[in-house]
C-alpha positions in Angstrom: 0.0 0.0 0.0 2.8 2.4 1.0 4.7 1.4 -2.2 1.6 2.2 -4.4 1.1 5.5 -2.7 4.8 6.3 -3.1 4.6 5.4 -6.9 1.5 7.7 -7.3 3.3 10.6 -5.6 6.4 10.0 -7.7 4.4 9.9 -11.0 2.5 13.1 -9.9 5.8 14.8 -9.2 7.3 13.6 -12.5 4.2 14.9 -14.4 4.5 18.2 -12.7 8.2 18.5 -13.4 7.6 17.6 -17.1 4.8 20.2 -17.3 7.0 22.9 -15.9 10.0 21.9 -18.0 7.8 21.8 -21.2 6.3 25.2 -20.4 9.7 26.7 -19.8 11.1 25.0 -22.9 8.2 26.3 -25.1 8.6 29.8 -23.7 12.3 30.2 -23.8 13.8 27.7 -26.4 14.2 29.3 -29.8 14.7 26.8 -32.7 15.8 29.5 -35.2 18.9 31.7 -35.4 18.9 35.1 -33.9 17.5 37.7 -36.3 15.4 35.2 -38.3 12.2 36.4 -39.9 10.4 34.5 -42.6 7.3 36.1 -44.3 5.1 37.7 -41.7 5.1 40.8 -44.0 2.4 43.4 -43.9 0.0 44.0 -46.8 -2.4 46.9 -47.3 -6.0 46.2 -46.1 -7.6 49.6 -46.0 -6.8 53.2 -44.9 -6.6 52.2 -41.2 -5.6 48.5 -41.2 -2.8 46.3 -42.4 -2.9 42.5 -42.7 0.1 40.6 -41.3 0.7 37.4 -43.3 1.7 34.0 -41.9 5.3 33.4 -41.0 7.7 32.9 -38.1 10.9 34.3 -36.6 12.7 35.3 -33.5 12.1 38.3 -31.3 14.2 39.2 -28.2 15.5 35.7 -28.0 12.1 34.0 -28.3 10.5 32.0 -31.1 7.2 33.2 -32.6 4.9 32.0 -35.3 1.8 33.2 -37.1 -0.4 30.3 -38.2 -3.0 32.5 -39.9 -3.2 36.0 -41.4 -3.6 38.6 -38.6 -5.3 42.0 -39.1 -3.9 45.0 -37.2 -5.4 48.4 -36.8 -2.7 51.2 -37.0 -3.7 53.4 -34.0 -0.7 55.8 -34.1 -1.9 57.5 -37.3 -1.9 61.3 -37.2 -2.7 64.2 -39.4 1.0 65.0 -39.9 2.9 63.2 -42.6 5.2 60.4 -41.5 6.1 56.8 -41.2 4.5 54.4 -38.7 6.3 51.3 -37.7 4.6 48.0 -37.0 6.2 46.0 -34.1 5.9 42.7 -32.3 4.7 43.7 -28.8 7.2 41.7 -26.7 5.5 42.4 -23.3 2.0 41.6 -24.6 3.0 38.4 -26.4 2.7 34.9 -25.0 5.3 33.1 -27.2 5.1 31.5 -29.7 1.9 33.5 -30.1 2.5 37.2 -30.6 0.7 40.5 -30.3 1.4 43.6 -32.4 1.6 47.3 -31.8 2.6 50.4 -33.8 4.2 53.7 -33.3 5.6 56.8 -35.1 8.7 56.3 -33.0 11.4 54.7 -35.2 13.4 51.6 -34.2 17.1 51.4 -34.1 19.5 48.6 -35.2 20.6 46.2 -32.4 23.8 44.2 -33.0 22.9 42.2 -29.9 19.5 41.2 -31.2 20.4 41.3 -34.9 17.2 43.2 -35.9 15.5 46.6 -35.8 14.0 47.1 -32.4 12.3 49.7 -30.2 13.2 48.5 -26.7 12.4 44.8 -26.9 9.8 45.2 -29.7 10.9 44.0 -33.1 9.9 46.0 -36.2 8.3 43.9 -38.9 7.0 46.6 -41.3 6.5 50.3 -42.1 3.6 52.3 -43.5 3.5 55.9 -44.8 0.8 58.4 -43.8 0.4 61.5 -45.9 -0.2 64.9 -44.4 -3.7 65.9 -43.4 -5.3 62.5 -43.6 -4.4 60.2 -40.6 -4.6 57.3 -43.0 -2.3 54.7 -44.5 -1.3 55.4 -48.0 -2.1 52.4 -50.2 0.9 50.2 -51.0 2.0 46.9 -52.5 4.8 44.7 -51.2 6.8 41.7 -52.3 6.4 38.2 -50.7 9.1 38.9 -48.1 7.9 42.3 -47.1 11.2 44.0 -48.1 10.1 46.1 -51.1 7.2 48.5 -50.4 5.9 50.4 -53.5 3.5 53.3 -52.8 3.4 55.2 -56.1 4.3 58.6 -54.7 5.4 59.4 -51.2 6.5 62.9 -52.1 8.0 65.1 -54.8 11.3 65.9 -53.1 12.6 68.3 -55.8 10.5 70.6 -57.9 11.9 72.5 -60.9 15.5 72.2 -59.7 18.2 74.2 -61.4 21.1 71.9 -62.6 24.6 73.2 -62.1 26.7 70.7 -63.9 27.8 69.3 -60.6 26.4 67.1 -57.9 23.8 68.9 -55.7 22.9 67.5 -52.2 19.3 66.7 -51.5 17.8 65.9 -48.0 15.7 62.7 -48.3 15.9 61.2 -44.9 12.5 62.5 -43.8 10.9 60.5 -46.6 12.7 57.2 -46.1 12.1 54.9 -43.1 15.0 54.7 -40.7 15.5 51.0 -41.6 15.4 51.6 -45.4 18.4 50.4 -47.4 17.0 51.5 -50.8 14.4 53.9 -52.2 12.5 53.9 -55.5 13.0 57.1 -57.5 11.3 58.7 -60.5 13.3 61.7 -62.0 12.7 64.0 -65.0 14.5 66.8 -66.7 14.3 68.8 -69.9 16.0 71.3 -72.2 14.4 72.8 -75.3 15.9 71.2 -78.5 19.1 70.1 -76.6 20.6 67.1 -74.8 19.5 66.5 -71.2 21.1 64.4 -68.5 19.3 63.2 -65.4 21.2 61.5 -62.6 20.2 60.7 -59.0 22.6 59.0 -56.5 23.0 58.3 -52.8 24.7 61.1 -51.0 27.7 59.0 -50.0 28.4 57.5 -53.4 27.9 59.1 -56.8 28.6 55.8 -58.5 25.5 54.3 -56.9 23.2 56.1 -59.2 20.3 55.8 -61.7 19.6 58.1 -64.6 19.3 58.8 -68.3 20.9 60.8 -71.1 18.6 62.0 -73.9 17.1 64.8 -75.9 14.7 67.5 -74.9 12.5 65.7 -72.3 13.7 62.6 -70.4 12.7 60.6 -67.4 14.2 57.7 -65.5 13.0 55.4 -62.7 14.9 52.9 -60.6 16.2 51.8 -57.1 19.0 53.5 -55.3 20.6 51.4 -52.5 22.1 52.8 -49.3 25.1 51.4 -47.6 24.7 50.4 -43.9 24.6 53.4 -41.5 23.9 55.8 -44.5 22.2 59.1 -43.8 19.7 58.1 -46.5 20.1 61.3 -48.4 20.5 61.9 -52.1 22.5 64.0 -54.6 21.4 64.9 -58.2 23.2 66.0 -61.4 22.2 67.7 -64.6 23.9 69.8 -67.3 24.3 73.4 -66.4 22.5 74.5 -69.6 19.5 72.3 -68.9 16.2 74.1 -68.1 15.3 74.6 -64.5 12.9 71.8 -64.6 14.6 68.9 -62.8 12.0 67.0 -60.7 12.5 64.0 -58.3 9.8 61.8 -56.8 10.3 59.2 -54.0 7.9 56.3 -54.8 8.8 53.5 -52.4 11.4 51.9 -50.2 13.1 48.6 -49.3 13.5 47.8 -45.6 15.6 45.6 -43.3 13.7 43.9 -40.5 
C-alpha cells in the first residue's frame, strides 16, 4: 500500500516536473537563429488597417509564429505626414503567439538582437501616412515584405536648377530609418538640346540611376544605401538644362 502511494506521488511529481519543463522549454527555447524572420510581412488592407501574413521568426531571444493572417489596426496614425512602424509587442506576447503594436517612434538597429528594435519590440513593417489624412497610403509589397511600393510618397525636388555638378538633397524625412533602398522617378528637360538626369545616394555618386537623352527625359529605378547611411541623395544635370529637374520618391526597401 505504501509502495503504491509512493509510486503515485512519484508519478505526480514527475508529471508536474515535465509540465513545468515543457512550459519553460516552449517559452524560452528558440529553434531558429537570432534575427530570423520569414514572411510575416504586412499588406495593405484599407486606410486604417494592415494584414500581417503567416510566418515565423525570432524576437528578443524567443521564437514566434503566425499560423494565420492577422489584421492589425494602426492606431498611431496622425494628421502629420510620417512613417508608422509595426512592431511585435514583446511584453503583450505569449510566445510563440505574438501581439502587435505600432508607433511613429522609429526603431534602431541592435547588434545584440540582430534586428531593428524599439526597446524589446521588433519592427516587422513600415507604412506611410500623408499629411492631413491620418490614413495609411495604399501600397503593395513583395512576398518577403522588403520592397514597399506606394506610387508617390513625395515630390522631393520641384523645378530644380542643374549646375553641372552634384547637388545635395535631403531625403531622410521621406525614407524609413530601416530603409536600405528607395524607389525614384526623376525627370529633366531642355528645349531642343541634350539632357542628363542622374540621382545617387549622397555617399556614393557611383551608386546612381539616370538617363541621357534629348529635350525631355525621365528615369526610374532603385538607389541602394550602404549600412549606416544618412539616407540622403544627390542629383546631377547639365548646367545649360532648363530649371525643370524633378525628383519623386515612390517606395522603399527595408531591413527587419
